[in-house]
PDB file of N, CA, C and O in Angstrom:
ATOM      1  N   MET A   1      49.317 -42.277 -59.558  1.00  0.00           N
ATOM      2  CA  MET A   1      49.803 -43.568 -59.028  1.00  0.00           C
ATOM      3  C   MET A   1      50.829 -43.270 -57.922  1.00  0.00           C
ATOM      4  O   MET A   1      51.780 -42.508 -58.093  1.00  0.00           O
ATOM      5  N   VAL A   2      50.578 -43.902 -56.811  1.00  0.00           N
ATOM      6  CA  VAL A   2      51.587 -43.722 -55.702  1.00  0.00           C
ATOM      7  C   VAL A   2      52.761 -44.685 -55.950  1.00  0.00           C
ATOM      8  O   VAL A   2      52.560 -45.874 -56.195  1.00  0.00           O
ATOM      9  N   MET A   3      53.963 -44.160 -55.885  1.00  0.00           N
ATOM     10  CA  MET A   3      55.153 -44.956 -56.052  1.00  0.00           C
ATOM     11  C   MET A   3      55.928 -45.104 -54.738  1.00  0.00           C
ATOM     12  O   MET A   3      55.946 -44.217 -53.885  1.00  0.00           O
ATOM     13  N   GLU A   4      56.573 -46.286 -54.623  1.00  0.00           N
ATOM     14  CA  GLU A   4      57.405 -46.505 -53.482  1.00  0.00           C
ATOM     15  C   GLU A   4      58.848 -46.219 -53.823  1.00  0.00           C
ATOM     16  O   GLU A   4      59.238 -46.332 -54.986  1.00  0.00           O
ATOM     17  N   THR A   5      59.662 -45.848 -52.831  1.00  0.00           N
ATOM     18  CA  THR A   5      61.004 -45.628 -53.037  1.00  0.00           C
ATOM     19  C   THR A   5      61.795 -46.931 -52.788  1.00  0.00           C
ATOM     20  O   THR A   5      61.546 -47.657 -51.825  1.00  0.00           O
ATOM     21  N   LEU A   6      62.761 -47.197 -53.696  1.00  0.00           N
ATOM     22  CA  LEU A   6      63.560 -48.408 -53.512  1.00  0.00           C
ATOM     23  C   LEU A   6      64.996 -48.023 -53.699  1.00  0.00           C
ATOM     24  O   LEU A   6      65.336 -47.339 -54.664  1.00  0.00           O
ATOM     25  N   GLN A   7      65.839 -48.442 -52.804  1.00  0.00           N
ATOM     26  CA  GLN A   7      67.266 -48.185 -52.909  1.00  0.00           C
ATOM     27  C   GLN A   7      67.924 -49.415 -53.587  1.00  0.00           C
ATOM     28  O   GLN A   7      67.775 -50.556 -53.149  1.00  0.00           O
ATOM     29  N   ILE A   8      68.637 -49.123 -54.647  1.00  0.00           N
ATOM     30  CA  ILE A   8      69.386 -50.178 -55.353  1.00  0.00           C
ATOM     31  C   ILE A   8      70.813 -49.858 -55.516  1.00  0.00           C
ATOM     32  O   ILE A   8      71.183 -48.684 -55.478  1.00  0.00           O
ATOM     33  N   ARG A   9      71.653 -50.848 -55.699  1.00  0.00           N
ATOM     34  CA  ARG A   9      73.062 -50.636 -55.932  1.00  0.00           C
ATOM     35  C   ARG A   9      73.352 -51.189 -57.359  1.00  0.00           C
ATOM     36  O   ARG A   9      72.991 -52.305 -57.732  1.00  0.00           O
ATOM     37  N   LEU A  10      74.030 -50.307 -58.106  1.00  0.00           N
ATOM     38  CA  LEU A  10      74.412 -50.660 -59.501  1.00  0.00           C
ATOM     39  C   LEU A  10      75.901 -50.461 -59.644  1.00  0.00           C
ATOM     40  O   LEU A  10      76.529 -49.682 -58.927  1.00  0.00           O
ATOM     41  N   THR A  11      76.444 -51.197 -60.600  1.00  0.00           N
ATOM     42  CA  THR A  11      77.860 -50.964 -60.904  1.00  0.00           C
ATOM     43  C   THR A  11      78.032 -49.611 -61.549  1.00  0.00           C
ATOM     44  O   THR A  11      77.083 -49.023 -62.067  1.00  0.00           O
ATOM     45  N   LYS A  12      79.249 -49.128 -61.509  1.00  0.00           N
ATOM     46  CA  LYS A  12      79.563 -47.817 -62.075  1.00  0.00           C
ATOM     47  C   LYS A  12      79.201 -47.865 -63.620  1.00  0.00           C
ATOM     48  O   LYS A  12      78.660 -46.900 -64.159  1.00  0.00           O
ATOM     49  N   ARG A  13      79.500 -48.955 -64.269  1.00  0.00           N
ATOM     50  CA  ARG A  13      79.228 -49.122 -65.697  1.00  0.00           C
ATOM     51  C   ARG A  13      77.730 -48.997 -65.996  1.00  0.00           C
ATOM     52  O   ARG A  13      77.341 -48.335 -66.958  1.00  0.00           O
ATOM     53  N   LEU A  14      76.881 -49.641 -65.162  1.00  0.00           N
ATOM     54  CA  LEU A  14      75.422 -49.587 -65.401  1.00  0.00           C
ATOM     55  C   LEU A  14      74.941 -48.101 -65.187  1.00  0.00           C
ATOM     56  O   LEU A  14      74.141 -47.589 -65.970  1.00  0.00           O
ATOM     57  N   VAL A  15      75.428 -47.461 -64.155  1.00  0.00           N
ATOM     58  CA  VAL A  15      75.020 -46.050 -63.936  1.00  0.00           C
ATOM     59  C   VAL A  15      75.472 -45.186 -65.153  1.00  0.00           C
ATOM     60  O   VAL A  15      74.728 -44.315 -65.605  1.00  0.00           O
ATOM     61  N   GLU A  16      76.660 -45.434 -65.656  1.00  0.00           N
ATOM     62  CA  GLU A  16      77.100 -44.651 -66.838  1.00  0.00           C
ATOM     63  C   GLU A  16      76.212 -44.905 -68.045  1.00  0.00           C
ATOM     64  O   GLU A  16      75.928 -43.995 -68.823  1.00  0.00           O
ATOM     65  N   GLU A  17      75.758 -46.198 -68.200  1.00  0.00           N
ATOM     66  CA  GLU A  17      74.858 -46.498 -69.288  1.00  0.00           C
ATOM     67  C   GLU A  17      73.493 -45.821 -69.096  1.00  0.00           C
ATOM     68  O   GLU A  17      72.890 -45.331 -70.050  1.00  0.00           O
ATOM     69  N   LEU A  18      73.029 -45.806 -67.863  1.00  0.00           N
ATOM     70  CA  LEU A  18      71.758 -45.113 -67.590  1.00  0.00           C
ATOM     71  C   LEU A  18      71.881 -43.606 -67.962  1.00  0.00           C
ATOM     72  O   LEU A  18      71.030 -43.047 -68.655  1.00  0.00           O
ATOM     73  N   ASP A  19      72.977 -42.979 -67.471  1.00  0.00           N
ATOM     74  CA  ASP A  19      73.268 -41.626 -67.787  1.00  0.00           C
ATOM     75  C   ASP A  19      73.254 -41.331 -69.276  1.00  0.00           C
ATOM     76  O   ASP A  19      72.750 -40.309 -69.743  1.00  0.00           O
ATOM     77  N   LYS A  20      73.828 -42.268 -69.987  1.00  0.00           N
ATOM     78  CA  LYS A  20      73.910 -42.178 -71.435  1.00  0.00           C
ATOM     79  C   LYS A  20      72.506 -42.186 -72.099  1.00  0.00           C
ATOM     80  O   LYS A  20      72.210 -41.393 -72.992  1.00  0.00           O
ATOM     81  N   LEU A  21      71.665 -43.120 -71.617  1.00  0.00           N
ATOM     82  CA  LEU A  21      70.296 -43.149 -72.117  1.00  0.00           C
ATOM     83  C   LEU A  21      69.478 -41.898 -71.889  1.00  0.00           C
ATOM     84  O   LEU A  21      68.681 -41.447 -72.712  1.00  0.00           O
ATOM     85  N   VAL A  22      69.747 -41.364 -70.680  1.00  0.00           N
ATOM     86  CA  VAL A  22      69.022 -40.102 -70.317  1.00  0.00           C
ATOM     87  C   VAL A  22      69.587 -38.966 -71.183  1.00  0.00           C
ATOM     88  O   VAL A  22      68.823 -38.189 -71.756  1.00  0.00           O
ATOM     89  N   LYS A  23      70.886 -38.869 -71.277  1.00  0.00           N
ATOM     90  CA  LYS A  23      71.504 -37.806 -72.076  1.00  0.00           C
ATOM     91  C   LYS A  23      71.045 -37.843 -73.534  1.00  0.00           C
ATOM     92  O   LYS A  23      70.806 -36.804 -74.149  1.00  0.00           O
ATOM     93  N   GLU A  24      70.924 -39.068 -74.079  1.00  0.00           N
ATOM     94  CA  GLU A  24      70.494 -39.218 -75.475  1.00  0.00           C
ATOM     95  C   GLU A  24      68.992 -39.030 -75.659  1.00  0.00           C
ATOM     96  O   GLU A  24      68.487 -39.089 -76.780  1.00  0.00           O
ATOM     97  N   GLY A  25      68.286 -38.807 -74.565  1.00  0.00           N
ATOM     98  CA  GLY A  25      66.811 -38.490 -74.688  1.00  0.00           C
ATOM     99  C   GLY A  25      65.918 -39.713 -74.690  1.00  0.00           C
ATOM    100  O   GLY A  25      64.721 -39.554 -74.932  1.00  0.00           O
ATOM    101  N   PHE A  26      66.390 -40.895 -74.445  1.00  0.00           N
ATOM    102  CA  PHE A  26      65.535 -42.083 -74.426  1.00  0.00           C
ATOM    103  C   PHE A  26      64.638 -42.041 -73.174  1.00  0.00           C
ATOM    104  O   PHE A  26      63.496 -42.501 -73.214  1.00  0.00           O
ATOM    105  N   TYR A  27      65.144 -41.504 -72.096  1.00  0.00           N
ATOM    106  CA  TYR A  27      64.370 -41.398 -70.840  1.00  0.00           C
ATOM    107  C   TYR A  27      64.588 -39.990 -70.266  1.00  0.00           C
ATOM    108  O   TYR A  27      65.611 -39.350 -70.506  1.00  0.00           O
ATOM    109  N   SER A  28      63.529 -39.509 -69.458  1.00  0.00           N
ATOM    110  CA  SER A  28      63.675 -38.206 -68.857  1.00  0.00           C
ATOM    111  C   SER A  28      64.641 -38.187 -67.712  1.00  0.00           C
ATOM    112  O   SER A  28      65.259 -37.166 -67.412  1.00  0.00           O
ATOM    113  N   ASN A  29      64.771 -39.363 -67.053  1.00  0.00           N
ATOM    114  CA  ASN A  29      65.692 -39.463 -65.902  1.00  0.00           C
ATOM    115  C   ASN A  29      66.007 -40.917 -65.652  1.00  0.00           C
ATOM    116  O   ASN A  29      65.393 -41.811 -66.235  1.00  0.00           O
ATOM    117  N   LYS A  30      66.993 -41.150 -64.760  1.00  0.00           N
ATOM    118  CA  LYS A  30      67.438 -42.554 -64.498  1.00  0.00           C
ATOM    119  C   LYS A  30      66.239 -43.417 -63.823  1.00  0.00           C
ATOM    120  O   LYS A  30      66.101 -44.619 -64.052  1.00  0.00           O
ATOM    121  N   SER A  31      65.461 -42.738 -63.041  1.00  0.00           N
ATOM    122  CA  SER A  31      64.387 -43.490 -62.403  1.00  0.00           C
ATOM    123  C   SER A  31      63.418 -44.046 -63.430  1.00  0.00           C
ATOM    124  O   SER A  31      62.971 -45.184 -63.293  1.00  0.00           O
ATOM    125  N   GLU A  32      63.095 -43.304 -64.415  1.00  0.00           N
ATOM    126  CA  GLU A  32      62.188 -43.736 -65.445  1.00  0.00           C
ATOM    127  C   GLU A  32      62.820 -44.893 -66.257  1.00  0.00           C
ATOM    128  O   GLU A  32      62.134 -45.840 -66.641  1.00  0.00           O
ATOM    129  N   ALA A  33      64.136 -44.792 -66.507  1.00  0.00           N
ATOM    130  CA  ALA A  33      64.824 -45.906 -67.230  1.00  0.00           C
ATOM    131  C   ALA A  33      64.778 -47.178 -66.393  1.00  0.00           C
ATOM    132  O   ALA A  33      64.536 -48.252 -66.944  1.00  0.00           O
ATOM    133  N   VAL A  34      64.999 -47.100 -65.085  1.00  0.00           N
ATOM    134  CA  VAL A  34      64.928 -48.271 -64.246  1.00  0.00           C
ATOM    135  C   VAL A  34      63.565 -48.864 -64.180  1.00  0.00           C
ATOM    136  O   VAL A  34      63.394 -50.081 -64.246  1.00  0.00           O
ATOM    137  N   ARG A  35      62.508 -47.930 -64.039  1.00  0.00           N
ATOM    138  CA  ARG A  35      61.124 -48.447 -64.046  1.00  0.00           C
ATOM    139  C   ARG A  35      60.798 -49.202 -65.347  1.00  0.00           C
ATOM    140  O   ARG A  35      60.153 -50.250 -65.335  1.00  0.00           O
ATOM    141  N   ASP A  36      61.251 -48.652 -66.428  1.00  0.00           N
ATOM    142  CA  ASP A  36      60.943 -49.292 -67.732  1.00  0.00           C
ATOM    143  C   ASP A  36      61.649 -50.665 -67.819  1.00  0.00           C
ATOM    144  O   ASP A  36      61.086 -51.626 -68.343  1.00  0.00           O
ATOM    145  N   ALA A  37      62.846 -50.734 -67.315  1.00  0.00           N
ATOM    146  CA  ALA A  37      63.573 -52.023 -67.312  1.00  0.00           C
ATOM    147  C   ALA A  37      62.896 -53.074 -66.450  1.00  0.00           C
ATOM    148  O   ALA A  37      62.853 -54.252 -66.804  1.00  0.00           O
ATOM    149  N   VAL A  38      62.369 -52.637 -65.319  1.00  0.00           N
ATOM    150  CA  VAL A  38      61.592 -53.591 -64.436  1.00  0.00           C
ATOM    151  C   VAL A  38      60.313 -53.964 -65.104  1.00  0.00           C
ATOM    152  O   VAL A  38      59.951 -55.140 -65.110  1.00  0.00           O
ATOM    153  N   ARG A  39      59.590 -52.998 -65.684  1.00  0.00           N
ATOM    154  CA  ARG A  39      58.359 -53.354 -66.435  1.00  0.00           C
ATOM    155  C   ARG A  39      58.603 -54.404 -67.509  1.00  0.00           C
ATOM    156  O   ARG A  39      57.825 -55.345 -67.664  1.00  0.00           O
ATOM    157  N   ARG A  40      59.682 -54.230 -68.239  1.00  0.00           N
ATOM    158  CA  ARG A  40      60.026 -55.168 -69.344  1.00  0.00           C
ATOM    159  C   ARG A  40      60.375 -56.541 -68.787  1.00  0.00           C
ATOM    160  O   ARG A  40      60.021 -57.550 -69.396  1.00  0.00           O
ATOM    161  N   LEU A  41      61.060 -56.611 -67.645  1.00  0.00           N
ATOM    162  CA  LEU A  41      61.423 -57.821 -67.055  1.00  0.00           C
ATOM    163  C   LEU A  41      60.190 -58.560 -66.559  1.00  0.00           C
ATOM    164  O   LEU A  41      60.117 -59.779 -66.712  1.00  0.00           O
ATOM    165  N   VAL A  42      59.259 -57.896 -65.995  1.00  0.00           N
ATOM    166  CA  VAL A  42      58.064 -58.515 -65.474  1.00  0.00           C
ATOM    167  C   VAL A  42      57.236 -58.976 -66.646  1.00  0.00           C
ATOM    168  O   VAL A  42      56.695 -60.079 -66.566  1.00  0.00           O
ATOM    169  N   LEU A  43      57.086 -58.240 -67.723  1.00  0.00           N
ATOM    170  CA  LEU A  43      56.335 -58.624 -68.843  1.00  0.00           C
ATOM    171  C   LEU A  43      56.939 -59.824 -69.527  1.00  0.00           C
ATOM    172  O   LEU A  43      56.224 -60.753 -69.903  1.00  0.00           O
ATOM    173  N   GLU A  44      58.287 -59.816 -69.697  1.00  0.00           N
ATOM    174  CA  GLU A  44      58.990 -60.944 -70.299  1.00  0.00           C
ATOM    175  C   GLU A  44      58.808 -62.203 -69.513  1.00  0.00           C
ATOM    176  O   GLU A  44      58.647 -63.279 -70.088  1.00  0.00           O
ATOM    177  N   HIS A  45      58.831 -62.094 -68.214  1.00  0.00           N
ATOM    178  CA  HIS A  45      58.640 -63.268 -67.314  1.00  0.00           C
ATOM    179  C   HIS A  45      57.195 -63.786 -67.476  1.00  0.00           C
ATOM    180  O   HIS A  45      56.996 -64.989 -67.648  1.00  0.00           O
ATOM    181  N   GLU A  46      56.211 -62.919 -67.423  1.00  0.00           N
ATOM    182  CA  GLU A  46      54.814 -63.331 -67.563  1.00  0.00           C
ATOM    183  C   GLU A  46      54.527 -63.906 -68.949  1.00  0.00           C
ATOM    184  O   GLU A  46      53.805 -64.897 -69.059  1.00  0.00           O
ATOM    185  N   LEU A  47      55.067 -63.318 -69.994  1.00  0.00           N
ATOM    186  CA  LEU A  47      54.897 -63.881 -71.303  1.00  0.00           C
ATOM    187  C   LEU A  47      55.513 -65.306 -71.449  1.00  0.00           C
ATOM    188  O   LEU A  47      54.963 -66.201 -72.090  1.00  0.00           O
ATOM    189  N   GLY A  48      56.661 -65.435 -70.821  1.00  0.00           N
ATOM    190  CA  GLY A  48      57.274 -66.803 -70.799  1.00  0.00           C
ATOM    191  C   GLY A  48      56.375 -67.767 -70.135  1.00  0.00           C
ATOM    192  O   GLY A  48      56.179 -68.850 -70.686  1.00  0.00           O
ATOM    193  N   GLU A  49      55.803 -67.487 -69.001  1.00  0.00           N
ATOM    194  CA  GLU A  49      54.902 -68.366 -68.358  1.00  0.00           C
ATOM    195  C   GLU A  49      53.658 -68.648 -69.168  1.00  0.00           C
ATOM    196  O   GLU A  49      53.173 -69.779 -69.176  1.00  0.00           O
ATOM    197  N   LEU A  50      53.141 -67.667 -69.835  1.00  0.00           N
ATOM    198  CA  LEU A  50      51.987 -67.861 -70.779  1.00  0.00           C
ATOM    199  C   LEU A  50      52.355 -68.830 -71.895  1.00  0.00           C
ATOM    200  O   LEU A  50      51.600 -69.744 -72.227  1.00  0.00           O
ATOM    201  N   GLY A  51      53.551 -68.601 -72.469  1.00  0.00           N
ATOM    202  CA  GLY A  51      53.979 -69.473 -73.556  1.00  0.00           C
ATOM    203  C   GLY A  51      54.069 -70.925 -73.109  1.00  0.00           C
ATOM    204  O   GLY A  51      53.726 -71.848 -73.849  1.00  0.00           O
ATOM    205  N   GLU A  52      54.536 -71.101 -71.888  1.00  0.00           N
ATOM    206  CA  GLU A  52      54.674 -72.464 -71.415  1.00  0.00           C
ATOM    207  C   GLU A  52      53.272 -73.005 -71.157  1.00  0.00           C
ATOM    208  O   GLU A  52      53.031 -74.174 -71.457  1.00  0.00           O
ATOM    209  N   ALA A  53      52.344 -72.237 -70.626  1.00  0.00           N
ATOM    210  CA  ALA A  53      50.972 -72.725 -70.379  1.00  0.00           C
ATOM    211  C   ALA A  53      50.315 -73.059 -71.646  1.00  0.00           C
ATOM    212  O   ALA A  53      49.623 -74.074 -71.717  1.00  0.00           O
ATOM    213  N   LEU A  54      50.487 -72.235 -72.712  1.00  0.00           N
ATOM    214  CA  LEU A  54      49.854 -72.511 -74.011  1.00  0.00           C
ATOM    215  C   LEU A  54      50.463 -73.697 -74.665  1.00  0.00           C
ATOM    216  O   LEU A  54      49.774 -74.420 -75.385  1.00  0.00           O
ATOM    217  N   GLY A  55      51.755 -73.937 -74.444  1.00  0.00           N
ATOM    218  CA  GLY A  55      52.416 -75.047 -75.166  1.00  0.00           C
ATOM    219  C   GLY A  55      52.392 -76.353 -74.471  1.00  0.00           C
ATOM    220  O   GLY A  55      52.715 -77.376 -75.074  1.00  0.00           O
ATOM    221  N   GLU A  56      52.012 -76.366 -73.193  1.00  0.00           N
ATOM    222  CA  GLU A  56      52.036 -77.634 -72.437  1.00  0.00           C
ATOM    223  C   GLU A  56      51.224 -78.717 -73.052  1.00  0.00           C
ATOM    224  O   GLU A  56      51.711 -79.835 -73.215  1.00  0.00           O
ATOM    225  N   GLU A  57      49.997 -78.428 -73.401  1.00  0.00           N
ATOM    226  CA  GLU A  57      49.072 -79.423 -73.919  1.00  0.00           C
ATOM    227  C   GLU A  57      48.652 -79.162 -75.328  1.00  0.00           C
ATOM    228  O   GLU A  57      47.990 -79.994 -75.948  1.00  0.00           O
ATOM    229  N   GLY A  58      49.031 -77.995 -75.857  1.00  0.00           N
ATOM    230  CA  GLY A  58      48.661 -77.736 -77.263  1.00  0.00           C
ATOM    231  C   GLY A  58      47.388 -77.017 -77.400  1.00  0.00           C
ATOM    232  O   GLY A  58      47.298 -75.840 -77.052  1.00  0.00           O
ATOM    233  N   ASP A  59      46.377 -77.687 -77.904  1.00  0.00           N
ATOM    234  CA  ASP A  59      45.073 -77.045 -78.240  1.00  0.00           C
ATOM    235  C   ASP A  59      44.298 -76.750 -76.954  1.00  0.00           C
ATOM    236  O   ASP A  59      44.492 -77.342 -75.892  1.00  0.00           O
ATOM    237  N   GLU A  60      43.369 -75.744 -77.158  1.00  0.00           N
ATOM    238  CA  GLU A  60      42.411 -75.383 -76.066  1.00  0.00           C
ATOM    239  C   GLU A  60      41.581 -76.592 -75.744  1.00  0.00           C
ATOM    240  O   GLU A  60      41.189 -77.351 -76.631  1.00  0.00           O
ATOM    241  N   GLY A  61      41.312 -76.770 -74.455  1.00  0.00           N
ATOM    242  CA  GLY A  61      40.462 -77.820 -74.015  1.00  0.00           C
ATOM    243  C   GLY A  61      41.183 -79.095 -73.656  1.00  0.00           C
ATOM    244  O   GLY A  61      40.566 -80.050 -73.185  1.00  0.00           O
ATOM    245  N   THR A  62      42.509 -79.121 -73.878  1.00  0.00           N
ATOM    246  CA  THR A  62      43.271 -80.373 -73.487  1.00  0.00           C
ATOM    247  C   THR A  62      44.170 -80.064 -72.324  1.00  0.00           C
ATOM    248  O   THR A  62      45.148 -80.781 -72.114  1.00  0.00           O
ATOM    249  N   GLY A  63      43.896 -79.046 -71.567  1.00  0.00           N
ATOM    250  CA  GLY A  63      44.683 -78.746 -70.427  1.00  0.00           C
ATOM    251  C   GLY A  63      45.530 -77.452 -70.564  1.00  0.00           C
ATOM    252  O   GLY A  63      45.883 -76.836 -69.558  1.00  0.00           O
ATOM    253  N   GLY A  64      45.854 -77.046 -71.820  1.00  0.00           N
ATOM    254  CA  GLY A  64      46.540 -75.792 -72.062  1.00  0.00           C
ATOM    255  C   GLY A  64      45.609 -74.631 -71.935  1.00  0.00           C
ATOM    256  O   GLY A  64      44.391 -74.799 -71.999  1.00  0.00           O
ATOM    257  N   GLU A  65      46.154 -73.453 -71.757  1.00  0.00           N
ATOM    258  CA  GLU A  65      45.347 -72.238 -71.601  1.00  0.00           C
ATOM    259  C   GLU A  65      44.921 -71.850 -72.942  1.00  0.00           C
ATOM    260  O   GLU A  65      45.675 -71.961 -73.908  1.00  0.00           O
ATOM    261  N   SER A  66      43.624 -71.355 -73.032  1.00  0.00           N
ATOM    262  CA  SER A  66      43.062 -70.874 -74.319  1.00  0.00           C
ATOM    263  C   SER A  66      43.814 -69.635 -74.774  1.00  0.00           C
ATOM    264  O   SER A  66      44.362 -68.891 -73.959  1.00  0.00           O
ATOM    265  N   LEU A  67      43.834 -69.426 -76.051  1.00  0.00           N
ATOM    266  CA  LEU A  67      44.442 -68.256 -76.618  1.00  0.00           C
ATOM    267  C   LEU A  67      43.709 -66.978 -76.065  1.00  0.00           C
ATOM    268  O   LEU A  67      44.365 -66.004 -75.695  1.00  0.00           O
ATOM    269  N   LEU A  68      42.377 -67.000 -76.019  1.00  0.00           N
ATOM    270  CA  LEU A  68      41.674 -65.840 -75.544  1.00  0.00           C
ATOM    271  C   LEU A  68      42.031 -65.593 -74.054  1.00  0.00           C
ATOM    272  O   LEU A  68      42.196 -64.441 -73.651  1.00  0.00           O
ATOM    273  N   GLY A  69      42.144 -66.599 -73.284  1.00  0.00           N
ATOM    274  CA  GLY A  69      42.516 -66.473 -71.884  1.00  0.00           C
ATOM    275  C   GLY A  69      43.942 -65.845 -71.749  1.00  0.00           C
ATOM    276  O   GLY A  69      44.214 -65.001 -70.896  1.00  0.00           O
ATOM    277  N   ALA A  70      44.825 -66.331 -72.666  1.00  0.00           N
ATOM    278  CA  ALA A  70      46.193 -65.794 -72.643  1.00  0.00           C
ATOM    279  C   ALA A  70      46.205 -64.337 -72.979  1.00  0.00           C
ATOM    280  O   ALA A  70      46.910 -63.553 -72.343  1.00  0.00           O
ATOM    281  N   LEU A  71      45.414 -63.949 -73.999  1.00  0.00           N
ATOM    282  CA  LEU A  71      45.386 -62.549 -74.455  1.00  0.00           C
ATOM    283  C   LEU A  71      44.834 -61.634 -73.321  1.00  0.00           C
ATOM    284  O   LEU A  71      45.330 -60.531 -73.088  1.00  0.00           O
ATOM    285  N   LYS A  72      43.801 -62.142 -72.641  1.00  0.00           N
ATOM    286  CA  LYS A  72      43.241 -61.345 -71.537  1.00  0.00           C
ATOM    287  C   LYS A  72      44.295 -61.181 -70.411  1.00  0.00           C
ATOM    288  O   LYS A  72      44.382 -60.130 -69.776  1.00  0.00           O
ATOM    289  N   LYS A  73      45.068 -62.218 -70.192  1.00  0.00           N
ATOM    290  CA  LYS A  73      46.094 -62.154 -69.122  1.00  0.00           C
ATOM    291  C   LYS A  73      47.213 -61.159 -69.574  1.00  0.00           C
ATOM    292  O   LYS A  73      47.721 -60.410 -68.739  1.00  0.00           O
ATOM    293  N   ILE A  74      47.582 -61.141 -70.809  1.00  0.00           N
ATOM    294  CA  ILE A  74      48.560 -60.205 -71.306  1.00  0.00           C
ATOM    295  C   ILE A  74      48.054 -58.785 -71.130  1.00  0.00           C
ATOM    296  O   ILE A  74      48.819 -57.928 -70.688  1.00  0.00           O
ATOM    297  N   LYS A  75      46.798 -58.497 -71.455  1.00  0.00           N
ATOM    298  CA  LYS A  75      46.284 -57.178 -71.251  1.00  0.00           C
ATOM    299  C   LYS A  75      46.350 -56.783 -69.817  1.00  0.00           C
ATOM    300  O   LYS A  75      46.731 -55.659 -69.492  1.00  0.00           O
ATOM    301  N   GLY A  76      45.967 -57.735 -68.904  1.00  0.00           N
ATOM    302  CA  GLY A  76      46.047 -57.469 -67.475  1.00  0.00           C
ATOM    303  C   GLY A  76      47.489 -57.126 -67.002  1.00  0.00           C
ATOM    304  O   GLY A  76      47.699 -56.237 -66.177  1.00  0.00           O
ATOM    305  N   ILE A  77      48.442 -57.857 -67.551  1.00  0.00           N
ATOM    306  CA  ILE A  77      49.835 -57.626 -67.223  1.00  0.00           C
ATOM    307  C   ILE A  77      50.255 -56.240 -67.683  1.00  0.00           C
ATOM    308  O   ILE A  77      50.898 -55.494 -66.945  1.00  0.00           O
ATOM    309  N   ARG A  78      49.885 -55.908 -68.902  1.00  0.00           N
ATOM    310  CA  ARG A  78      50.213 -54.616 -69.502  1.00  0.00           C
ATOM    311  C   ARG A  78      49.629 -53.488 -68.665  1.00  0.00           C
ATOM    312  O   ARG A  78      50.304 -52.498 -68.382  1.00  0.00           O
ATOM    313  N   ASP A  79      48.348 -53.645 -68.264  1.00  0.00           N
ATOM    314  CA  ASP A  79      47.694 -52.627 -67.442  1.00  0.00           C
ATOM    315  C   ASP A  79      48.384 -52.452 -66.105  1.00  0.00           C
ATOM    316  O   ASP A  79      48.491 -51.338 -65.591  1.00  0.00           O
ATOM    317  N   TYR A  80      48.861 -53.576 -65.535  1.00  0.00           N
ATOM    318  CA  TYR A  80      49.486 -53.597 -64.221  1.00  0.00           C
ATOM    319  C   TYR A  80      50.845 -52.884 -64.313  1.00  0.00           C
ATOM    320  O   TYR A  80      51.205 -52.098 -63.436  1.00  0.00           O
ATOM    321  N   CYS A  81      51.593 -53.173 -65.390  1.00  0.00           N
ATOM    322  CA  CYS A  81      52.943 -52.647 -65.499  1.00  0.00           C
ATOM    323  C   CYS A  81      52.994 -51.162 -65.921  1.00  0.00           C
ATOM    324  O   CYS A  81      53.993 -50.489 -65.667  1.00  0.00           O
ATOM    325  N   TYR A  82      51.949 -50.661 -66.547  1.00  0.00           N
ATOM    326  CA  TYR A  82      51.993 -49.275 -67.014  1.00  0.00           C
ATOM    327  C   TYR A  82      50.852 -48.557 -66.368  1.00  0.00           C
ATOM    328  O   TYR A  82      50.665 -47.363 -66.598  1.00  0.00           O
TER     329      TYR A  82
END
């Protein structure tokens, strides 16, 4: 997978927390920790939108998204993020 470089600015405290996560072995480096955080943010956002779509009208066929459609979308999001 080709990755792009992105320059970000973080507070000293956030950098220290990233260093701590790496030191404790949760991530191999700070870049991986940031990538994981962004993946989780994207997934959380998409799941929230799905929840809203499923809950708007209730049952399938009344305007809300079907459960099967929602599950397929979740799989697509997961594949996209990872």
